Each structure stands twice: as C-alpha cells, then as structure tokens.
C-alpha positions as CSV (number, residue, x, y, z in Angstrom):
1,M,22.8,-13.2,-28.1
2,R,20.1,-10.5,-29.2
3,Q,17.9,-9.4,-26.4
4,R,14.4,-9.5,-27.2
5,R,11.9,-6.3,-26.7
6,A,9.8,-6.7,-23.3
7,P,5.8,-7.4,-23.8
8,E,3.7,-4.1,-23.0
9,Y,2.2,-6.6,-19.9
10,C,3.6,-9.0,-18.1
11,A,2.3,-12.9,-18.7
12,N,3.2,-13.5,-15.3
13,C,1.1,-11.0,-13.2
14,G,-0.3,-8.5,-16.1
15,A,1.4,-5.1,-14.8
16,A,2.4,-2.8,-17.3
17,I,5.5,-3.2,-18.2
18,P,7.5,0.7,-19.8
19,P,9.4,0.4,-22.2
20,N,12.8,-0.5,-22.8
21,S,12.6,-2.1,-19.3
22,R,14.5,-4.9,-18.3
23,S,12.4,-6.8,-16.1
24,C,8.6,-6.1,-14.9
25,P,8.6,-3.7,-12.2
26,E,5.9,-5.7,-10.4
27,C,7.5,-9.6,-10.4
28,G,10.7,-9.5,-11.7
29,A,10.0,-11.3,-14.5
30,D,12.4,-10.6,-17.1
31,E,14.1,-12.1,-20.8
32,R,16.1,-15.2,-18.6
33,T,13.2,-16.4,-16.9
34,G,11.0,-15.8,-19.7
35,W,9.0,-13.4,-21.5
36,A,6.2,-15.7,-22.3
37,E,4.2,-15.1,-25.4
38,Q,1.1,-16.2,-23.9
39,D,-0.5,-14.1,-20.7
40,I,-1.4,-16.1,-18.0
41,Y,-5.0,-15.1,-18.3
42,D,-5.0,-17.0,-22.0
43,G,-7.9,-19.4,-22.4
44,L,-9.4,-18.7,-19.2
45,D,-12.9,-17.8,-21.7
46,L,-12.8,-13.9,-19.5
47,P,-16.2,-12.1,-20.8
48,E,-15.6,-9.5,-23.4
49,D,-15.5,-6.2,-22.9
50,D,-19.5,-6.0,-24.0
51,E,-20.4,-8.5,-21.7
52,T,-19.2,-7.1,-18.8
53,Q,-20.5,-3.5,-19.2
54,E,-23.7,-5.2,-19.6
55,R,-23.7,-7.1,-16.4
56,D,-22.3,-3.5,-14.4
57,N,-25.3,-2.5,-15.8
58,R,-27.5,-4.7,-14.8
59,S,-25.8,-5.2,-11.2
60,R,-26.3,-1.0,-11.1
61,Q,-29.6,-1.2,-11.8
62,N,-30.5,-3.6,-9.1
63,R,-28.8,-2.0,-6.4
64,Q,-31.0,1.4,-7.5
65,T,-33.9,-1.4,-7.6
66,N,-33.0,-2.2,-3.8
67,R,-32.1,1.0,-2.3
68,W,-35.8,2.3,-3.2
69,F,-37.2,-1.3,-2.0
70,W,-35.3,-0.4,1.7
71,L,-36.3,3.2,1.3
72,Y,-40.5,2.4,1.2
73,V,-39.7,-0.5,3.8
74,A,-38.1,2.0,6.4
75,I,-41.1,4.5,5.6
76,V,-44.2,1.9,6.3
77,L,-41.9,0.8,9.1
78,F,-41.9,4.5,10.1
79,L,-44.9,5.2,10.2
80,L,-46.2,1.8,11.9
81,L,-44.4,2.5,14.8
82,T,-45.7,6.2,14.4
83,L,-49.4,4.7,14.5
84,G,-48.8,2.3,17.1
85,A,-47.1,5.0,19.6
86,F,-50.2,7.3,19.4
87,G,-52.6,4.1,19.7
88,L,-51.1,3.6,22.7
89,R,-51.9,6.4,24.8
C-alpha cells in the first residue's frame, strides 16, 4: 500500500504539517486515522480576506473614535470638578 502524501494543513485541527511528516504535530491525525480531503472549516461560509480586513479597519476606527470621545469626557469632567472646587471656597 502506497502512503499518501501529507496535506499542507491538518484537516482536523488546521495546524501546518511539515513536508514528509507522518502525522500532524498538533493533534496526531495521520493517514491511518484519515488525512481528510476536506477541512473542518469547509462549508462554514467564512468571510473572505478582503471582508475580514475591511471589518478590522472599521473596528480600529471605532476604537480610535471611542478614545477621543472618552478623552473629551475626561477633560470636561476635570474642568467641571475644578471649577466646582473653586466655586465652593
């Protein structure tokens, strides 16, 4: 029986498999347990790379906007507390 060549990535856990390896270094899957032709992620309809990158960019912009908002809130509160402290004396 001729041994099939190991895939680049393990279909069971997704780890990279070194060339000429007999089993997955992460989960131990091998030809005997079944080098699957399909990944466990096939059919999940995961977003493409461009979609993922666009979502990450929007998330980064939202975080930056939130930082500025909270900075302004902190400055206003500081000024109000300072003015209130001077007004009580």
